[in-house]
N, C-alpha and C positions, 0 to 999 in steps of 0.2 A: 462069798461076794458074788452077787448076781449082776449080770450085764443089764438085765431088765430094770432092776432097782437103780443101777448106775445111770441108765438112760433117763429114767424118771427124774433122778436127782439133777442130771445135766439140763433137762428141760426146765425144771423149777429154777435152776440157777440162771439160765438164759432169760427166762421170764422175769425173774427178780431184777436182773441187771439191765433190763430194758429201761428201767426207771432210774438206774444209778450210773451206768457207764455210757458216756457219750458215743462210744464206738458202736453201741448196740441200739441207740435211740433212733427210732424211725423219724421223729420230728426234727432231729438235728440240733436240739438245744445242747448247750454246753453242760457237761457233767464231769464227774470224776472218773478217770480211767483207772481201772484196777486190773491186776494180773489174774490169771486163771486160779492160781493158788489162793489169792485174796478172796476170789469169788467162792471157792470151795470152803474156805475158812468161815466166811460170813454165813454160808448155808448151814454148815455144821453147828454154828452157834445156836441156830434156831431148831435144828433137827433133834429128835429124841435119840437116845442111845441105841435103841433097836434099829432105827432107820440108818443111823450113821454106821453101824456095824455091818450093814448089808452092802455098802457101796465100795466100788473099786476106784480109789482116788486117782490112780494113774490113767485109767480109762477115761474118767471124767475130765481130767486135765488135758488129755489128748483131744477130746471133742471140743472143749472150750478153747484150746489153743488154735484149733482149726477154724472155729467160728470167729474168734477175734482177729486172726490173721486174714481171713477171707470174707468177712461179713458183707462187704460191698459186692463181691462176686456172687456170694450166696443169694443176696437179695435180688441181684440182677437175674439170676437163674429163676428164682421164684416169679419175678415180674414177667419174664419171657414165657412162662408156662400158665399164666392166668388167662382167663377168657378176655376177649377184647374190651368188654364193658366193665372190667375190674381193674383196680390198681392196688398196689401193695399197701397203701395207706388205709384201705378198707378192711384189711384182714385184722381179726382180733389178735391181741398180743400173745395169747396162748398158742394159737395156730402158727403164728410167726415163730415162736420158740420151738415148737415141734418140727416145723419145716426146716428151720436153721440147723437143728440138731441132726435130723435125718440126712439133709443134703451134705452137711459136713462129713458124715459117715460115708455116704455114697461116693462123693467126689474126692475126698482127701484122706480117708482111712481105708486103704486098700485091702486090709485083712478081714473085712466084714462083708459077707454076701449081701448084695443089693436087696434081695428078697427079704432078708432078715431085717434090714434097716427099714424097709417099707412096712412090713408087718408090725414091727415094734412101734413105729410112728402111728399107724392106724389104731393100735391098742391104746396108746397114750391119748389120742384124740377122743376115743370112746370114753376114757376115764375123766378127762379134764375139760372137754369142749362141749359144744352144742350137739344135738343128735345127728345132724347131717355132716358134721365135720370129718368124721372118719372116711366117708366117701369122697369128700372134697380133698382131703390129705392124700388118700390113695390115688386119686386121679392126677394130682399135681406130681407126686413122686413117681407114678407109673410113666408119665410123660417125660419127666426128667431122666429116668433110667433108659427109656427108648431113644430119646433124642440127644442126650448128653448135655 
């Protein structure tokens, strides 16, 4: 079980649930609230066996529980570290998912080095987002790590 694969799964789950779970929806529309275990189960239904075998469910549950419990604080942290001419509603949903996952690790999961969380988020941005996203994610998370 790889943490990298588990982080990727966590980001996919957070992204997927932006459309399902009202606690993660940026627009504030009412939705169905689901638990982290429900989120993981939904993800695993669509994952192939090879992908499912590589993930650490307890690590993902820890990340998702932190995101669900602190999504408003995480989003506030993101907003505070955006340039003045940007607001959180302008961010693409995959970047939001990556930032939420990484900030949950940095702020609420103390056993993970900050540099690892940032590096992994940058790699996820390179894989799933637009070409400049990795620099953008790195800048936001670097600012978060320096300023708290």
